[in-house]
N, CA, C and O atoms as a Tinker XYZ file with bonds, in Angstrom:
   384  protein
     1  N      0.835000   -1.208000   -0.030000    73     2
     2  CA     0.150000    0.187000   -0.091000    64     1     3
     3  C      0.822000    1.284000   -0.077000    63     2     4     5
     4  O      1.730000    1.373000    0.749000    81     3
     5  N      0.596000    2.231000   -0.843000    73     3     6
     6  CA     1.313000    3.513000   -0.825000    64     5     7
     7  C      1.198000    4.206000    0.419000    63     6     8     9
     8  O      0.212000    4.058000    1.141000    81     7
     9  N      2.178000    4.972000    0.714000    73     7    10
    10  CA     2.189000    5.823000    1.930000    64     9    11
    11  C      1.148000    7.075000    1.623000    63    10    12    13
    12  O      0.920000    7.434000    0.468000    81    11
    13  N      0.525000    7.717000    2.811000    73    11    14
    14  CA    -0.336000    8.684000    2.652000    64    13    15
    15  C     -0.010000    9.940000    1.882000    63    14    16    17
    16  O     -0.762000   10.585000    1.151000    81    15
    17  N      1.308000   10.174000    2.197000    73    15    18
    18  CA     1.972000   11.190000    1.675000    64    17    19
    19  C      2.191000   11.220000    0.140000    63    18    20    21
    20  O      1.941000   12.222000   -0.529000    81    19
    21  N      2.652000   10.115000   -0.358000    73    19    22
    22  CA     2.846000    9.972000   -1.692000    64    21    23
    23  C      1.554000    9.787000   -2.391000    63    22    24    25
    24  O      1.442000   10.139000   -3.566000    81    23
    25  N      0.617000    9.279000   -1.765000    73    23    26
    26  CA    -0.941000    9.274000   -2.338000    64    25    27
    27  C     -1.362000   10.673000   -2.554000    63    26    28    29
    28  O     -1.863000   11.039000   -3.618000    81    27
    29  N     -1.135000   11.542000   -1.435000    73    27    30
    30  CA    -1.642000   12.747000   -1.419000    64    29    31
    31  C     -1.010000   13.619000   -2.645000    63    30    32    33
    32  O     -1.666000   14.436000   -3.291000    81    31
    33  N      0.365000   13.316000   -2.864000    73    31    34
    34  CA     1.127000   14.115000   -3.858000    64    33    35
    35  C      0.567000   13.731000   -5.203000    63    34    36    37
    36  O      0.442000   14.558000   -6.105000    81    35
    37  N      0.194000   12.311000   -5.337000    73    35    38
    38  CA    -0.537000   11.910000   -6.625000    64    37    39
    39  C     -1.678000   12.539000   -6.932000    63    38    40    41
    40  O     -1.945000   12.838000   -8.096000    81    39
    41  N     -2.577000   12.839000   -5.781000    73    39    42
    42  CA    -3.803000   13.539000   -5.954000    64    41    43
    43  C     -3.659000   14.881000   -6.328000    63    42    44    45
    44  O     -4.315000   15.359000   -7.253000    81    43
    45  N     -2.816000   15.546000   -5.651000    73    43    46
    46  CA    -2.477000   16.950000   -6.102000    64    45    47
    47  C     -2.013000   17.078000   -7.486000    63    46    48    49
    48  O     -2.378000   18.046000   -8.154000    81    47
    49  N     -1.190000   16.126000   -8.000000    73    47    50
    50  CA    -0.740000   16.306000   -9.500000    64    49    51
    51  C     -1.888000   16.107000  -10.387000    63    50    52    53
    52  O     -2.039000   16.803000  -11.391000    81    51
    53  N     -2.684000   15.198000  -10.056000    73    51    54
    54  CA    -3.922000   14.949000  -10.977000    64    53    55
    55  C     -4.731000   16.259000  -10.994000    63    54    56    57
    56  O     -5.240000   16.682000  -12.033000    81    55
    57  N     -4.837000   16.918000   -9.750000    73    55    58
    58  CA    -5.607000   18.130000   -9.624000    64    57    59
    59  C     -4.912000   19.502000  -10.286000    63    58    60    61
    60  O     -5.541000   20.559000  -10.248000    81    59
    61  N     -3.596000   19.434000  -10.887000    73    59    62
    62  CA    -2.908000   20.289000  -11.462000    64    61    63
    63  C     -2.304000   21.279000  -10.417000    63    62    64    65
    64  O     -1.957000   22.405000  -10.773000    81    63
    65  N     -2.190000   20.890000   -9.223000    73    63    66
    66  CA    -1.673000   21.745000   -8.087000    64    65    67
    67  C     -0.408000   21.660000   -7.681000    63    66    68    69
    68  O     -0.072000   22.160000   -6.607000    81    67
    69  N      0.549000   20.955000   -8.558000    73    67    70
    70  CA     2.009000   20.887000   -8.185000    64    69    71
    71  C      2.927000   21.468000   -9.444000    63    70    72    73
    72  O      2.692000   21.308000  -10.641000    81    71
    73  N      3.849000   22.066000   -8.944000    73    71    74
    74  CA     5.006000   22.329000   -9.719000    64    73    75
    75  C      6.079000   21.368000   -9.467000    63    74    76    77
    76  O      6.462000   21.288000   -8.299000    81    75
    77  N      6.632000   20.629000  -10.338000    73    75    78
    78  CA     7.442000   19.567000  -10.266000    64    77    79
    79  C      8.942000   19.825000  -10.659000    63    78    80    81
    80  O      9.080000   20.421000  -11.728000    81    79
    81  N      9.987000   19.513000  -10.046000    73    79    82
    82  CA    11.159000   19.735000  -10.241000    64    81    83
    83  C     11.853000   21.044000   -9.797000    63    82    84    85
    84  O     11.194000   22.084000   -9.824000    81    83
    85  N     13.207000   21.060000   -9.371000    73    83    86
    86  CA    13.829000   22.230000   -8.744000    64    85    87
    87  C     13.616000   23.566000   -9.396000    63    86    88    89
    88  O     13.297000   24.542000   -8.717000    81    87
    89  N     13.774000   23.631000  -10.626000    73    87    90
    90  CA    13.687000   24.783000  -11.506000    64    89    91
    91  C     12.280000   25.329000  -11.600000    63    90    92    93
    92  O     12.087000   26.543000  -11.541000    81    91
    93  N     11.223000   24.401000  -11.756000    73    91    94
    94  CA     9.834000   24.802000  -11.735000    64    93    95
    95  C      9.243000   25.281000  -10.373000    63    94    96    97
    96  O      8.311000   26.075000  -10.249000    81    95
    97  N      9.896000   24.705000   -9.432000    73    95    98
    98  CA     9.544000   25.079000   -7.817000    64    97    99
    99  C     10.055000   26.374000   -7.806000    63    98   100   101
   100  O      9.303000   27.303000   -7.508000    81    99
   101  N     11.422000   26.607000   -8.134000    73    99   102
   102  CA    12.060000   27.855000   -7.898000    64   101   103
   103  C     11.178000   29.146000   -8.474000    63   102   104   105
   104  O     10.900000   30.165000   -7.842000    81   103
   105  N     10.791000   28.803000   -9.934000    73   103   106
   106  CA     9.930000   29.629000  -10.469000    64   105   107
   107  C      8.715000   29.896000   -9.690000    63   106   108   109
   108  O      8.358000   31.050000   -9.449000    81   107
   109  N      8.131000   28.960000   -9.329000    73   107   110
   110  CA     6.751000   29.043000   -8.761000    64   109   111
   111  C      6.710000   29.972000   -7.307000    63   110   112   113
   112  O      5.813000   30.708000   -6.896000    81   111
   113  N      8.027000   29.641000   -6.709000    73   111   114
   114  CA     8.129000   30.552000   -5.472000    64   113   115
   115  C      8.266000   31.854000   -5.671000    63   114   116   117
   116  O      7.765000   32.643000   -4.870000    81   115
   117  N      9.035000   32.328000   -6.876000    73   115   118
   118  CA     9.421000   33.621000   -7.158000    64   117   119
   119  C      8.065000   34.150000   -7.651000    63   118   120   121
   120  O      7.862000   35.340000   -7.409000    81   119
   121  N      7.123000   33.491000   -8.287000    73   119   122
   122  CA     5.995000   34.150000   -8.714000    64   121   123
   123  C      4.954000   34.308000   -7.728000    63   122   124   125
   124  O      3.890000   34.843000   -8.039000    81   123
   125  N      5.214000   33.815000   -6.378000    73   123   126
   126  CA     4.199000   33.932000   -5.454000    64   125   127
   127  C      3.022000   32.790000   -5.470000    63   126   128   129
   128  O      2.093000   32.835000   -4.665000    81   127
   129  N      3.127000   31.931000   -6.300000    73   127   130
   130  CA     1.893000   30.959000   -6.463000    64   129   131
   131  C      2.385000   29.577000   -5.754000    63   130   132   133
   132  O      2.220000   28.486000   -6.300000    81   131
   133  N      3.006000   29.733000   -4.483000    73   131   134
   134  CA     3.504000   28.322000   -3.827000    64   133   135
   135  C      3.010000   28.582000   -2.342000    63   134   136   137
   136  O      3.269000   29.553000   -1.631000    81   135
   137  N      2.226000   27.461000   -2.050000    73   135   138
   138  CA     1.825000   27.322000   -0.584000    64   137   139
   139  C      2.792000   26.574000    0.253000    63   138   140   141
   140  O      2.944000   26.863000    1.440000    81   139
   141  N      3.554000   25.471000   -0.417000    73   139   142
   142  CA     4.404000   24.536000    0.497000    64   141   143
   143  C      5.251000   24.021000   -0.439000    63   142   144   145
   144  O      4.754000   23.660000   -1.506000    81   143
   145  N      6.582000   23.896000   -0.243000    73   143   146
   146  CA     7.590000   23.046000   -1.028000    64   145   147
   147  C      8.137000   21.941000   -0.134000    63   146   148   149
   148  O      8.518000   22.062000    1.030000    81   147
   149  N      8.106000   20.739000   -0.953000    73   147   150
   150  CA     8.755000   19.405000   -0.163000    64   149   151
   151  C     10.076000   19.267000   -1.149000    63   150   152   153
   152  O     10.056000   19.598000   -2.334000    81   151
   153  N     11.228000   18.721000   -0.465000    73   151   154
   154  CA    12.404000   18.487000   -1.221000    64   153   155
   155  C     12.750000   17.002000   -0.756000    63   154   156   157
   156  O     12.415000   16.529000    0.330000    81   155
   157  N     13.452000   16.360000   -1.717000    73   155   158
   158  CA    13.767000   14.963000   -1.482000    64   157   159
   159  C     14.782000   14.875000   -0.560000    63   158   160   161
   160  O     15.448000   15.860000   -0.241000    81   159
   161  N     14.965000   13.720000   -0.082000    73   159   162
   162  CA    16.101000   13.537000    1.139000    64   161   163
   163  C     17.481000   13.498000    0.487000    63   162   164   165
   164  O     18.508000   13.730000    1.125000    81   163
   165  N     17.464000   13.222000   -0.699000    73   163   166
   166  CA    18.934000   13.071000   -1.367000    64   165   167
   167  C     19.219000   14.128000   -2.240000    63   166   168   169
   168  O     20.162000   13.994000   -3.020000    81   167
   169  N     18.545000   15.176000   -2.236000    73   167   170
   170  CA    18.966000   16.646000   -2.993000    64   169   171
   171  C     20.221000   17.092000   -2.755000    63   170   172   173
   172  O     20.777000   17.010000   -1.660000    81   171
   173  N     20.742000   17.612000   -3.841000    73   171   174
   174  CA    22.058000   18.073000   -3.519000    64   173   175
   175  C     22.215000   19.340000   -2.613000    63   174   176   177
   176  O     21.175000   19.986000   -2.487000    81   175
   177  N     23.215000   19.775000   -2.020000    73   175   178
   178  CA    23.438000   20.765000   -1.062000    64   177   179
   179  C     23.072000   22.115000   -1.750000    63   178   180   181
   180  O     22.351000   22.973000   -1.242000    81   179
   181  N     23.646000   22.185000   -2.932000    73   179   182
   182  CA    23.384000   23.413000   -3.846000    64   181   183
   183  C     21.972000   23.611000   -4.022000    63   182   184   185
   184  O     21.538000   24.754000   -3.882000    81   183
   185  N     21.201000   22.682000   -4.305000    73   183   186
   186  CA    19.723000   22.682000   -4.795000    64   185   187
   187  C     19.056000   23.080000   -3.406000    63   186   188   189
   188  O     18.281000   24.036000   -3.443000    81   187
   189  N     19.256000   22.502000   -2.284000    73   187   190
   190  CA    18.728000   22.755000   -1.033000    64   189   191
   191  C     18.961000   24.132000   -0.608000    63   190   192   193
   192  O     18.020000   24.823000   -0.216000    81   191
   193  N     20.118000   24.558000   -0.660000    73   191   194
   194  CA    20.399000   26.012000   -0.335000    64   193   195
   195  C     19.664000   26.994000   -1.283000    63   194   196   197
   196  O     19.101000   27.991000   -0.830000    81   195
   197  N     19.677000   26.730000   -2.475000    73   195   198
   198  CA    18.876000   27.669000   -3.243000    64   197   199
   199  C     17.564000   27.845000   -2.879000    63   198   200   201
   200  O     17.046000   28.929000   -2.611000    81   199
   201  N     16.866000   26.437000   -2.869000    73   199   202
   202  CA    15.473000   26.461000   -2.383000    64   201   203
   203  C     15.251000   27.044000   -1.014000    63   202   204   205
   204  O     14.232000   27.712000   -0.833000    81   203
   205  N     16.054000   26.868000   -0.092000    73   203   206
   206  CA    15.883000   27.350000    1.408000    64   205   207
   207  C     15.914000   28.781000    1.355000    63   206   208   209
   208  O     15.180000   29.515000    2.016000    81   207
   209  N     16.841000   29.170000    0.498000    73   207   210
   210  CA    16.993000   30.967000    0.401000    64   209   211
   211  C     15.741000   31.407000   -0.172000    63   210   212   213
   212  O     15.031000   32.231000    0.404000    81   211
   213  N     15.409000   30.830000   -1.410000    73   211   214
   214  CA    14.082000   31.459000   -1.916000    64   213   215
   215  C     12.885000   31.144000   -0.929000    63   214   216   217
   216  O     12.135000   32.114000   -0.828000    81   215
   217  N     12.549000   30.178000   -0.265000    73   215   218
   218  CA    11.506000   30.081000    0.435000    64   217   219
   219  C     11.461000   31.044000    1.738000    63   218   220   221
   220  O     10.449000   31.569000    2.202000    81   219
   221  N     12.871000   31.163000    2.253000    73   219   222
   222  CA    12.891000   32.033000    3.402000    64   221   223
   223  C     12.378000   33.378000    2.972000    63   222   224   225
   224  O     11.562000   34.000000    3.651000    81   223
   225  N     12.906000   33.855000    1.739000    73   223   226
   226  CA    12.721000   35.228000    1.343000    64   225   227
   227  C     11.192000   35.537000    0.956000    63   226   228   229
   228  O     10.658000   36.633000    1.125000    81   227
   229  N     10.615000   34.485000    0.450000    73   227   230
   230  CA     9.439000   34.543000    0.167000    64   229   231
   231  C      8.205000   34.140000    1.028000    63   230   232   233
   232  O      7.008000   34.216000    0.752000    81   231
   233  N      8.857000   33.671000    2.194000    73   231   234
   234  CA     7.980000   33.320000    3.470000    64   233   235
   235  C      7.232000   31.950000    3.088000    63   234   236   237
   236  O      6.067000   31.863000    3.475000    81   235
   237  N      7.726000   30.964000    2.433000    73   235   238
   238  CA     7.082000   29.856000    1.926000    64   237   239
   239  C      7.663000   28.697000    2.899000    63   238   240   241
   240  O      8.866000   28.684000    3.157000    81   239
   241  N      6.827000   27.774000    3.405000    73   239   242
   242  CA     7.254000   26.610000    4.198000    64   241   243
   243  C      7.799000   25.720000    3.361000    63   242   244   245
   244  O      7.198000   25.293000    2.375000    81   243
   245  N      9.113000   25.332000    3.728000    73   243   246
   246  CA     9.737000   24.169000    3.184000    64   245   247
   247  C      9.958000   22.976000    4.052000    63   246   248   249
   248  O     10.357000   23.161000    5.202000    81   247
   249  N      9.745000   21.815000    3.627000    73   247   250
   250  CA     9.627000   20.532000    4.346000    64   249   251
   251  C     10.665000   19.594000    3.608000    63   250   252   253
   252  O     10.518000   19.416000    2.399000    81   251
   253  N     11.686000   19.000000    4.269000    73   251   254
   254  CA    12.551000   17.917000    3.579000    64   253   255
   255  C     11.822000   16.823000    3.833000    63   254   256   257
   256  O     11.318000   16.662000    4.944000    81   255
   257  N     11.674000   15.936000    2.841000    73   255   258
   258  CA    11.001000   14.731000    3.146000    64   257   259
   259  C     11.938000   13.527000    3.391000    63   258   260   261
   260  O     13.148000   13.684000    3.232000    81   259
   261  N     11.407000   12.268000    3.790000    73   259   262
   262  CA    11.953000   11.085000    3.871000    64   261   263
   263  C     12.272000   10.371000    2.719000    63   262   264   265
   264  O     12.924000    9.331000    2.816000    81   263
   265  N     11.838000   10.858000    1.476000    73   263   266
   266  CA    11.688000   10.238000    0.304000    64   265   267
   267  C     12.760000   10.738000   -0.603000    63   266   268   269
   268  O     13.086000   11.924000   -0.657000    81   267
   269  N     13.314000    9.754000   -1.335000    73   267   270
   270  CA    14.335000   10.168000   -2.495000    64   269   271
   271  C     13.863000   10.597000   -3.595000    63   270   272   273
   272  O     12.708000   10.266000   -3.863000    81   271
   273  N     14.474000   11.295000   -4.375000    73   271   274
   274  CA    14.287000   11.736000   -5.525000    64   273   275
   275  C     13.465000   10.577000   -6.555000    63   274   276   277
   276  O     12.479000   10.852000   -7.238000    81   275
   277  N     14.058000    9.379000   -6.486000    73   275   278
   278  CA    13.327000    8.323000   -7.310000    64   277   279
   279  C     12.137000    7.918000   -6.712000    63   278   280   281
   280  O     11.221000    7.592000   -7.466000    81   279
   281  N     11.946000    7.869000   -5.360000    73   279   282
   282  CA    10.594000    7.732000   -4.873000    64   281   283
   283  C      9.524000    8.720000   -5.236000    63   282   284   285
   284  O      8.374000    8.383000   -5.518000    81   283
   285  N      9.979000   10.012000   -5.215000    73   283   286
   286  CA     9.021000   11.086000   -5.734000    64   285   287
   287  C      8.530000   10.807000   -7.062000    63   286   288   289
   288  O      7.353000   10.663000   -7.394000    81   287
   289  N      9.713000   10.739000   -7.890000    73   287   290
   290  CA     9.242000   10.564000   -9.343000    64   289   291
   291  C      8.525000    9.384000   -9.629000    63   290   292   293
   292  O      7.731000    9.455000  -10.566000    81   291
   293  N      8.635000    8.264000   -9.000000    73   291   294
   294  CA     7.883000    7.183000   -9.035000    64   293   295
   295  C      6.351000    7.505000   -8.624000    63   294   296   297
   296  O      5.408000    7.128000   -9.321000    81   295
   297  N      6.214000    8.143000   -7.581000    73   295   298
   298  CA     4.716000    8.318000   -7.011000    64   297   299
   299  C      4.138000    9.273000   -7.929000    63   298   300   301
   300  O      2.923000    9.182000   -8.105000    81   299
   301  N      4.866000   10.305000   -8.640000    73   299   302
   302  CA     4.200000   11.236000   -9.435000    64   301   303
   303  C      4.140000   10.752000  -10.956000    63   302   304   305
   304  O      3.643000   11.456000  -11.835000    81   303
   305  N      4.676000    9.520000  -11.187000    73   303   306
   306  CA     4.540000    9.087000  -12.595000    64   305   307
   307  C      5.580000    9.884000  -13.612000    63   306   308   309
   308  O      5.242000    9.919000  -14.795000    81   307
   309  N      6.756000   10.493000  -13.252000    73   307   310
   310  CA     7.731000   11.334000  -13.879000    64   309   311
   311  C      8.893000   10.317000  -14.165000    63   310   312   313
   312  O      9.215000    9.487000  -13.315000    81   311
   313  N      9.507000   10.406000  -15.373000    73   311   314
   314  CA    10.496000    9.648000  -15.906000    64   313   315
   315  C     11.922000   10.024000  -15.148000    63   314   316   317
   316  O     12.780000    9.202000  -14.824000    81   315
   317  N     11.973000   11.335000  -14.958000    73   315   318
   318  CA    13.198000   11.987000  -14.444000    64   317   319
   319  C     13.294000   11.943000  -12.845000    63   318   320   321
   320  O     12.229000   11.862000  -12.233000    81   319
   321  N     14.272000   11.980000  -12.260000    73   319   322
   322  CA    14.226000   12.211000  -10.608000    64   321   323
   323  C     13.715000   13.713000  -10.379000    63   322   324   325
   324  O     13.970000   14.693000  -11.080000    81   323
   325  N     12.932000   13.646000   -9.225000    73   323   326
   326  CA    12.345000   14.784000   -8.676000    64   325   327
   327  C     12.885000   15.276000   -7.509000    63   326   328   329
   328  O     12.717000   14.736000   -6.415000    81   327
   329  N     13.640000   16.457000   -7.726000    73   327   330
   330  CA    14.270000   16.916000   -6.415000    64   329   331
   331  C     13.292000   17.682000   -5.571000    63   330   332   333
   332  O     13.328000   17.572000   -4.346000    81   331
   333  N     12.520000   18.365000   -6.106000    73   331   334
   334  CA    11.403000   19.149000   -5.129000    64   333   335
   335  C     10.136000   19.281000   -6.035000    63   334   336   337
   336  O     10.018000   19.101000   -7.248000    81   335
   337  N      9.170000   19.671000   -5.031000    73   335   338
   338  CA     7.678000   19.662000   -5.504000    64   337   339
   339  C      7.240000   20.839000   -4.760000    63   338   340   341
   340  O      7.558000   20.964000   -3.577000    81   339
   341  N      6.472000   21.788000   -5.419000    73   339   342
   342  CA     5.724000   22.893000   -4.685000    64   341   343
   343  C      4.164000   22.659000   -4.995000    63   342   344   345
   344  O      3.728000   22.363000   -6.108000    81   343
   345  N      3.341000   22.850000   -3.758000    73   343   346
   346  CA     2.130000   22.827000   -3.887000    64   345   347
   347  C      1.820000   24.291000   -4.188000    63   346   348   349
   348  O      2.202000   25.249000   -3.515000    81   347
   349  N      1.070000   24.329000   -5.298000    73   347   350
   350  CA     0.497000   25.759000   -5.872000    64   349   351
   351  C     -0.843000   26.159000   -5.320000    63   350   352   353
   352  O     -1.232000   27.308000   -5.530000    81   351
   353  N     -1.589000   25.315000   -4.630000    73   351   354
   354  CA    -2.994000   25.727000   -4.121000    64   353   355
   355  C     -3.109000   25.404000   -2.584000    63   354   356   357
   356  O     -2.985000   24.258000   -2.153000    81   355
   357  N     -3.356000   26.500000   -1.790000    73   355   358
   358  CA    -3.292000   26.210000   -0.493000    64   357   359
   359  C     -4.600000   25.247000    0.051000    63   358   360   361
   360  O     -4.656000   24.743000    1.173000    81   359
   361  N     -5.545000   25.128000   -0.923000    73   359   362
   362  CA    -6.664000   24.186000   -0.683000    64   361   363
   363  C     -6.045000   22.896000   -0.250000    63   362   364   365
   364  O     -6.610000   22.283000    0.655000    81   363
   365  N     -4.976000   22.414000   -0.770000    73   363   366
   366  CA    -4.517000   21.021000   -0.530000    64   365   367
   367  C     -3.504000   20.973000    0.623000    63   366   368   369
   368  O     -3.076000   19.881000    0.997000    81   367
   369  N     -3.144000   22.004000    1.142000    73   367   370
   370  CA    -2.225000   21.990000    2.383000    64   369   371
   371  C     -2.583000   21.059000    3.591000    63   370   372   373
   372  O     -1.772000   20.357000    4.194000    81   371
   373  N     -3.887000   21.158000    3.845000    73   371   374
   374  CA    -4.246000   20.234000    5.041000    64   373   375
   375  C     -4.153000   18.739000    4.689000    63   374   376   377
   376  O     -4.462000   17.922000    5.556000    81   375
   377  N     -3.707000   18.286000    3.354000    73   375   378
   378  CA    -3.579000   16.920000    3.230000    64   377   379
   379  C     -2.091000   16.597000    3.710000    63   378   380   381
   380  O     -1.818000   15.397000    3.724000    81   379
   381  N     -1.230000   17.356000    4.049000    73   379   382
   382  CA     0.114000   17.232000    4.574000    64   381   383
   383  C      0.147000   17.724000    5.857000    63   382   384
   384  O      1.199000   17.715000    6.495000    81   383
């Protein structure tokens, strides 16, 4: 059985409420359309620092997950590794 967190991410993806990938997440943060950011456990320190700086500046919550980039990509049905995911709609924040 899938974990509730991963299932909730899949639901948000189907609803079009996610930005997927470090660059897309960074752009979403800068645009002010981000409610929450999740980062994979094995993301590089440079990527983590970039996202941490952006989320702190724009006052967006950042959570490091226990899941690897491969686990996030599998849960989201993406072929490339997913370093970060941004929740674009605050409506879904209560799922996490």
